[in-house]
N, C-alpha and C positions, 0 to 999 in steps of 0.2 A: 686490462684489470681483467680478474676472476672471479666472477660472483661467489663461484663454490669457494674461493679457495677465503674469498674476503671475509666468507661465513664462519670459516673455521677456524681461525687462525687466532683468536682469540683463548678458547676454552682448555682449562688447564685438564694435560694430557691422563691426568688418572682419574679425573673426575670425568661422572655419569651426563654420557650427554643425550644419548637416547633410552627411554624404556616403550614397552610394549608386551602389556600381559608377562609372563617370567623373561622374560629377554629385556636382558640390559649389553649397556654397548658403552665406553666410554671414550674420552677424543681421541686418545689416541690412536683407539682401535678404529673409532669411524675416521680420520681424516687415511688414515691407511688403506682401508677399507673403501672409502671416494677415488682416492689414486690408483687402486687397483680396476674399482671400476672403471675410471674411464681410460684404462690400460687394456683394460678387455675389450669396452665399446671403439677404441681406436683402433682394435686388431680384425673386429668385427666390419672394419673399414667406414666406418662412421669420418666425415670428410667437418670440416668449421661450419656450423650456419645451418647445418642437417638437422632434423627434425627425428627426436623419438617419443610415443605418446607413452605412457605410463598409464596401465591400468587397471587395477589393483585396488583393492582395499588398505588402508595404510599399514603402516608395520615398518621394520627398521631397515628391512629390506629393498623396501616403495622408498625409504629415503636415500640408499646408497647407491641403487638402479638414476634414479632422477638427478642426484648431485654431482654423480659419475659422469651423463652426460653434459652437463656443465664445465666438468673440471677438462672433458675432453676436448671443450672449445662449439661441443652441440648445442640444441635448444632444447629445454626439455619441456612435456607440457602434459601436464595432470589433466586428467579425467575423470568424471563420475561413474565409478565401477557401475552405477544403476542404470546409466544412461537406457533412452526404450534406444529398439535398433533401429528406429526413422535418422534420432538423431545421430547414432553412431554411424550412420552410413552415412548422413551429410558428414560429418569430423575427418572419416575416412578417405573420404572424397574429395575432401576440399584442402585438406594439410597439406598434406606433398610431404608426408611424413619418409623416411627412412627406416625408420624400426617400429613395432610395435611391443613392450613389455609388458607379460601379464602374467597370471597365476593358469594354475589347471586349470581351477573350474572354470574361467571364462574360454577356455581353447575352442571349446567343437563351436561357441557362437561368432566367435574373430575368424573361426577359417571359413565359417558357413560366407560371411557377408565381405569378405576378403577376398573370394573367392568371384563376387562379380561386381567387387571396383578396381577399376584401372590401374593399371600401377599401382598398386597395393604397396603398402609396407611389409618387411618382414618380420616374423614374429616372432620372438624371444620368451620364452617360458621361464618362469621366474625358478623354478627345481631345478632347473639346466643350468640357468643362470647365473644362479647360485653355489652351487658345484664345484663355479670353473673359477670363481675367483679369488678362494687364497693361494692359487698356481700363477694367475692373472698378473704380469710385470706390471709393476706403480710409475707412472709415469709422470711429471713436474705440471703442474696447471697450466692449459694456454691463456696465453697472455693477450686480450685482447683491448679494443678501444673499447672507452668506457660506452658509448651507444651500439655497440653489435649488440645482437640479439642474443638474449640468456636465458630466455623462459617465455612459454604464453601462457597463459591463466583465461578458459574459457569464463562469457558473461553468464547467469543463472537463466536467460531467456525468458523474464518477466513480459516485456515488450516484443515478444517473438522469439525467430529461431538466436538461440547460441550466437557471439560473435567470439573470432581468437583475437584477443589482447597482444599486443608485443608490448614484451620489456628489454631493456638494457640490460648486460650488465651492473651499470649503476642503480638499477632499483630496489637494490639492496641497503644500499649508502646508510639512510636513517632508520632500517629497518629497525634498530634497537631501541631509536628515540622516546618512542611513545614510553616503552617500557620502562626506562631507566628516567628519565624524566617528570611523565607525569602521573604513573604507578610508583615509582620509587622498587623498580624491581636491579634485582644484579646477580653475578654466579650464582649466588648461594638460592636460590627460590628454583623451585618444580611449577612450568606450565602447561596447563592441559586447555588443549583446543577441542569440543563436543566437537562441532563441524570435524570436517576432514580436507585434508591437506588439496584436494584439487580445489577447492575454494581460497580464494581471494584472501576472505579473511583470517583463515586459521595459518594457508600457508603464509605470510606477511608476518604476524603477531603473534604466531606461537613457535612454527619450525625456525625461517630464519632469524625471530627478532632471540629466541629464546639462547638458538646455538652464537647468534653473535656475542650476546651478555655470557656465553658462556653459562647460561645456565642446565638444566636440565627436563628436557623436551618429551611428555609423556604423549603416548599414541595409542590408541585403539581400533581396531580394525573391525569390529561392530560398530552396525549402524545406530546410533545417538536413541537411546528414549530416558525417561527421566532416572528408574530403578536401576538403568544399565550406568549411567555418567556418575547417579550415586556411587555404586558398588566402586568403579575405579577411583575415585574420590579418596575414597577407604582403603583400597589396596595402596593407591601411588600417594595420599597426603601431596599431592600439588596446593602449592602457597597462592598460585593466582590459576584463575578462572576464565580463559571465552567461551561464550556462549549466546543467544540469540535469544530475543525476545520471548519469541512460541516455546521455546526450550524450558526459558523461563519460569512460563507461565507455566506449564504441563507439571513441571517439580513442582512448582508449586502447592498445584493442584494434589498429588503426589506426595506434599505431607516430607519432603526427604529434603528441604533447604537446610531443616538446625543440621543436622547428620554432616554439612560441610562444616559447619564453625565447629563443630567437633573433632571434625581431620585435619582443621589446620590452614584448612583457606581463609589468605587477609585482602586478595584486592578480587571484586569480580569484574570483567566486563561485558557487556554488551554490544551486540553490532547486526551487521544485518540490514534490517529494519528499527523505523523510532523504538522505542523502548516506552511502554506507556506508565504515566506519570502511580499509576495504582500499582503495576509489577512490582516497578521500583520501591515503592513504598512498604507493599507486603513484602518483600523478600528480604527489606534492610529489620522487617519486624522480627520475620521467620531465623534471619543469618547473622543478623548484629552487624552487616554492613550494606550501603546500599553497591550495586552495580553503576560503575563508570557508561556512559553509555556514549559511545565510540560510532563514528562517521566515514565511511570510505568506499571504497568503489573496487573494481577491476580493473580500472582503469589506476588504480594510486596502487596496490598492494597493500599497502599499510594503510589505519585510520591517522585519518586528516584533519579533523576536527571532533573535542571531542564537550564533554557535559559529567559535570564531579561535583552536580549540587540538583536539587529539585525544581530551577529555571526552567530546565528543559530548553537552555540555551548555549548554543556551541560556541567554544571558544576552537582557535586553531592551535594545530599541533606543531610542536619544536619544527625547525625550516619551512614552512610554507608560505606563501604568497598566495594573496585572494583578490581579485579585484569584481568589481560588477560585468556583468555583460549584459548591457542595456537590451532593451526593447522595449515597444512601442509603449504599453500602456504605465505611466512611472507611477501609478498607484498600486501597480501590482507584484505583489512576488518574481525574483529576477532568476536568473540562471546566471553562474558566479564563472568566471577563470581561476584555475588553479596551475600552481608552478611550486612544485618539487621535485627532489633529485626520484623519487619513486612515478614520478608520470610515464605512461606506457611511450610508447613510439606509434604508435596507431591500430586500427585495426588489418587484419589480414584478409584482402581479401571484400571488403567494404568501403567503397569511393565515396561515396553521401554521406554514407554515417561518420567516416572520419574529418571532411572537409566542416562536420556541424560540429564534432566536436572536440579537433587537436587543429591547434594553429599557432608556429613558431616556439615550440616549449612548452606551451599553454594546453590545460584542458576541462573543458566544461562538462561535468556532467549533465543530467537531464533533470537533475533535483531541481527544485527553484527554493527559493533563501528572502528572508527580510531581515535589511542590515536594521542590528539595533545601532544607535551613536555611540555606546560604547565599547563597540567593536567588534560584540557577539553579532548569533545569526540565528536565527527560526527559521529549522528546516520546514517548508510547507508541503512537499512531495515532490511527485514532478506535475508538469505543464495540464496532463488532465486528473490530475488530484487538488486542483484549486479550478472551480466552479463559482460564476457571477451570476448570484442572484439574486433579484429585486438591486438589481444596480449595483451592489455589493463582495466584495471577494469571498468567499467561504471557502478554509481549506476543510478536504472531506479524514486528513489524520485530526486538524481537533475537535470533532466529531465525535468519530472512532475513539481518540481517547476519551473524552467527559461522557460514554456509554460502556465503557470498561468500566470506567471508575465504580460509573452510578449501577453496574450490575455484576460488581468484584467478591468471585467467589461462585459466580450462578451462569458465566455463560464463558467455554473453552476457546473463541473465538469472533471477533467481529472483524467485519468491512463494507465500508462503502461509499456508493459509487453516482454517480451521474446518470441521470436520464432526462427521459424529454418526455414529459407529460402529456396527456390528450389534447392540452391548448396549446402545445408549443413552447413553455415554460419549460426550465432547467430545473428536475427538482432531486432528492436526495433518495438515494434505495439506500435498505440494509440487509445484509445480511450476515444470521446470526448461530453460533451454536450452541447449544446448551451442553451445561455441566449431567455427563450421566444423574438422573434422581433429584436433579434439582431443575426438573423444566418449569413449572409450576412458579417456584420464587423467581427462572430469570425470565421466563415471561412478563411476571410483576416488576420489580425492578427496571427490568430494560425502556416497561409503556412509561412509570415513572421518570427514568433518564431523562426520555425523549419530551416531555410534557415541561421539563424543569429547562429543554435549552430555548435560548432564543429562538422567535421563529421561522427565521430564515433561514438556520443550523438544524430542523428537524426535520428527520426521514418521514416522506410522505408512503414510503412501502416499507416494510418489515416482510424478511420469506428466512425460513429458518431452517436450515440446512443439518448433513449428515458431517461434513467439515465443508474446511474450503478449500481452495484448489493455491500450492504451493507447488515452488520448485524442488527439487534436491535439497536445495542451502537454506531453506525454511523461509522464504520469502512468497507473499502473495501474490500471484497471477491475478491481478485486476480485468487484465483485459477478458479472459474466461469470464469472470461473472456480468462483465458489461456483454457477452456472447450468451450468456443465458436470458437474459434480460430481455436481451431482440427474440432470440428462439420462443421466449413466453408471451411475448408482445405481439409475435408472428401467427 
């Protein structure tokens, strides 16, 4: 099997495969370009199983270089082009890559870092690379075992340094299922993800799914903002938008949601973290369509659970098998074991984390769930998102959801964390970001929302901050808030 060839097998030759700004590429052109890229990688000496880091903003050249690596039998590794130097240095040191592909703007940074890395990858500059592709000899796609490595995805680093998740060729087998069976997408659709391609959510559910469906995939080289996403939507008129809760909220606050319906978007998906009920409701009121809320991970690439109603209860996506991973307290939310074609092979050089999360083809995410009698699941967050207060389990996600609803339109973000008070008891601290010009209303509504909560769910401390710490993929870094509480207490 070859994952790149599998993704490119269905699109009609004359149909548009990729759009980015003024650039467009048909499926016929993309297949030829990827086969030539594979030949160029092979001519440079890339051997099967060797890794290539792809470090540049999204674009058509990014996709060709990335899929070309897989076509040639290598392992493609998309990186966040805004990685901090410390994190990038770790990746360059530990990945053992043969090459790193980048654009000219990153050249000076990489040359400086590569000079101090033992056995560094060879630098390949996009402009020079793209210039030789038309003359490069196309090669047949390398045929490999389904469990042979095809790509790596780095985790977002919400709980520490990012981990490299190793994915097999088979990881793309179910890539189109969610779009086709849950969203009703097909080859006539136009798919746009606001998140970048180094993020598993965008890679799996927009690029891979879109290509396998034979649909048109819209790319944007710019970092997403509310107005920027609206402009891409109006220019390229996607029928399906994949985004994250933080950006949906920002787009609501910027007043751009109504423009999406006028541009023809008919399906919205939210993932990356839990979609607040208030944001889902407001988006439906503003655009006419509520987002489907999905759950996935870097270790699954595709969305493996989803919710398409107001219940917030998750249902399994096609092909997914799951079972409870038992732990001590039977009354507490539990971890799950998941099995799906897209489940990763494991982590690169993280044996302890791998033993905790992978077993015989199954994967157990760090999140906790409550299982209902009808087979649906309630997401309760990670281990440290569940607090035992007055002998009862409390999900801080529930607290955040309730308070976001109570203060809708007046806050840009809320995050709850647990802390130990002066009496040694567990309590909840709340960090809040007021919307510009609505500070007074935000304080009043949040205070009223807290008062309306059951006593054990009420935050005992509220800190107003300018912004919340987020990863490059928009996920909350809760550990940094806990570190701030510890510093303040010390």
